C-alpha positions in Angstrom: 194.0 -95.5 44.5 195.8 -97.9 42.1 193.2 -98.1 39.8 193.7 -99.2 36.5 192.1 -96.9 34.1 189.7 -98.6 32.1 188.0 -99.4 35.4 188.0 -95.8 36.3 186.2 -95.2 33.5 184.0 -97.7 34.6 182.9 -96.0 37.2 182.6 -92.7 35.4 182.6 -90.9 39.1 185.3 -88.5 38.1 186.2 -87.0 34.9 189.5 -86.8 33.7 191.9 -89.8 36.1 190.9 -88.3 39.8 193.0 -91.7 40.4 195.4 -90.2 43.3 198.5 -93.4 42.9 197.8 -94.3 38.6 199.0 -97.5 37.7 202.7 -97.7 36.5 203.4 -94.0 37.5 207.5 -92.8 38.3 208.2 -92.4 42.1 208.9 -88.8 42.9 211.4 -90.1 45.5 213.3 -87.5 47.7 216.7 -86.7 47.2 218.2 -87.4 50.6 219.6 -91.2 50.6 216.9 -94.2 53.0 218.5 -94.5 57.0 217.3 -95.9 59.4 216.6 -94.5 63.0 219.5 -96.0 65.2 221.9 -94.7 68.3 222.7 -91.6 66.1 219.1 -90.3 66.5 218.5 -91.4 70.2 217.0 -93.6 72.2 215.9 -96.5 70.1 212.6 -97.2 72.8 210.5 -94.8 72.5 206.6 -93.2 73.2 205.7 -96.3 75.6 208.5 -99.2 74.5 207.6 -98.8 71.0 210.7 -100.0 68.9 212.7 -97.4 66.8 215.2 -99.1 65.9 216.7 -100.2 62.2 212.9 -98.2 60.9 212.7 -97.5 57.6 213.0 -93.5 57.6 213.7 -90.5 55.5 214.2 -88.1 57.8 213.2 -84.4 58.1 215.5 -81.8 56.4 216.3 -78.5 58.8 214.8 -76.6 56.2 212.4 -77.2 53.6 211.1 -76.9 49.7 209.6 -73.1 49.4 206.2 -72.8 50.9 203.1 -73.1 47.8 200.2 -71.4 47.9 196.3 -72.3 47.0 195.4 -72.8 43.3 194.0 -69.8 41.6 190.9 -72.1 40.5 189.6 -75.1 41.5 187.4 -78.0 38.6 184.3 -77.6 39.6 183.4 -81.4 41.6 181.1 -83.3 39.7 179.6 -85.0 43.0 177.1 -82.1 43.9 177.3 -80.7 47.7 180.6 -83.2 48.3 181.2 -85.9 50.1 181.2 -86.4 53.9 183.3 -89.0 55.3 183.4 -90.3 59.5 185.7 -88.3 61.6 188.2 -89.0 64.2 191.3 -87.5 66.2 195.5 -87.6 65.7 197.5 -86.3 68.2 201.3 -86.6 67.9 203.0 -86.4 71.6 205.6 -85.4 70.7 205.7 -82.8 68.9 206.7 -79.7 70.0 203.3 -78.2 71.1 202.0 -81.9 71.2 199.2 -81.0 68.2 195.9 -82.8 68.1 194.1 -82.8 64.5 190.3 -83.8 63.7 190.9 -86.0 60.4 187.8 -87.2 57.8 189.1 -91.1 57.2 189.2 -92.1 53.6 188.9 -95.8 54.3 186.7 -97.2 51.1 188.7 -97.2 47.4 186.5 -94.5 46.2 187.1 -92.6 49.9 190.6 -92.8 49.1 190.4 -91.9 45.3 188.7 -88.7 45.9 190.4 -87.9 48.6 191.0 -83.9 49.5 190.1 -83.4 45.5 187.9 -80.0 44.8 188.1 -78.6 47.9 189.5 -75.2 48.3 189.9 -74.5 52.3 191.1 -76.8 54.8 191.3 -75.9 58.5 193.9 -75.3 60.3 194.6 -78.3 62.9 192.2 -80.8 60.0 193.9 -83.1 57.7 192.4 -86.1 55.7 193.9 -89.9 57.2 194.0 -92.5 54.4 193.9 -96.1 55.3 195.5 -98.8 53.3 194.5 -101.7 55.6 196.8 -105.3 54.9 200.1 -105.8 53.7 202.4 -102.2 54.2 202.8 -101.0 50.9 204.5 -97.4 49.7 202.5 -95.7 49.3 202.4 -92.8 45.6 199.9 -89.6 45.6 199.4 -87.2 43.1 197.6 -83.7 43.3 195.4 -84.2 40.4 192.1 -82.1 41.4 193.6 -80.7 44.7 193.6 -77.0 45.0 194.7 -76.8 48.2 198.3 -77.7 48.7 199.6 -80.4 51.6 202.1 -82.0 53.8 201.8 -85.8 53.0 202.9 -88.0 55.9 203.5 -92.4 55.7 202.8 -93.3 58.4 203.2 -97.1 59.5 200.9 -99.4 61.5 201.9 -98.9 64.9 201.9 -95.0 63.9 206.3 -94.3 63.2 206.3 -91.2 61.2 208.8 -93.3 57.9 209.1 -89.8 55.9 207.3 -86.3 55.1 206.4 -84.8 51.7 206.8 -81.2 51.9 204.5 -78.4 50.7 203.5 -79.9 48.0 202.2 -77.8 45.5 197.9 -78.0 43.7 196.8 -79.6 40.5 200.1 -81.5 39.3 199.8 -85.2 38.7 203.7 -86.1 39.7 203.6 -89.0 41.7 205.1 -88.2 45.6 206.0 -90.8 48.1 208.9 -92.1 50.3 210.5 -95.4 49.9 209.5 -97.5 53.1 205.9 -99.4 53.5 203.5 -98.2 55.5 199.9 -98.4 56.4 198.3 -94.7 56.5 198.9 -91.5 55.2 198.1 -88.6 56.2 197.6 -85.0 54.4 197.0 -81.6 56.4 197.9 -78.3 55.2 200.8 -77.1 53.6 203.5 -76.3 56.5 201.4 -77.7 58.9 204.2 -80.5 60.0 206.9 -77.6 60.1 204.5 -75.2 62.7 204.0 -77.4 64.8 207.4 -79.6 65.1 206.2 -82.6 64.0 209.0 -85.0 61.8 210.4 -88.3 60.7 211.0 -90.8 63.3 208.3 -89.5 65.6 204.9 -91.6 66.8 201.6 -90.8 65.6 198.6 -91.5 68.1 196.0 -93.1 64.9 192.2 -93.8 65.6 191.5 -97.7 66.6 190.9 -99.3 63.8 187.4 -101.5 62.6 
């Protein structure tokens, strides 16, 4: 995701910057103040005894941003037939209807770089899980060549949702993030998190890493 421009040109896989985290880009951070989960947010031990106190978290606001629609037209995919990724399930046991997603796993640099680019549709209970193994970092994403509006969930290694960026519009290069180090970013259809009662401070049941 954080490829140098010169390295992208050597790869020659995607035209015009398919990197989803441009080097040196400014982070479009939420305006809500950084807060930690504590006594004002209910019990400090949830989801099987995992501690939520003193976590870096951007609370989900009561009202989300305006809804956004898909792109009117989408760039042509330079990879004929697209790509096929391994799939797994992600569940949200603390959400109102305990939804389960079937997600594609973007684990390699090339898979993370491409992401959901050039797609024109994604099933309601589908998504893509980006895995950044190693030391947790603040992850920033953009929507270059991405034609489906999205919600982005920023998730710690143990499944704690540190923050959600909602209703991200298509085909733009603004960098979006939350200022909390995470390992995973989960992309779902725009509005999915509110439709299912998913919010920051909950835990996600993630697939087991190899």
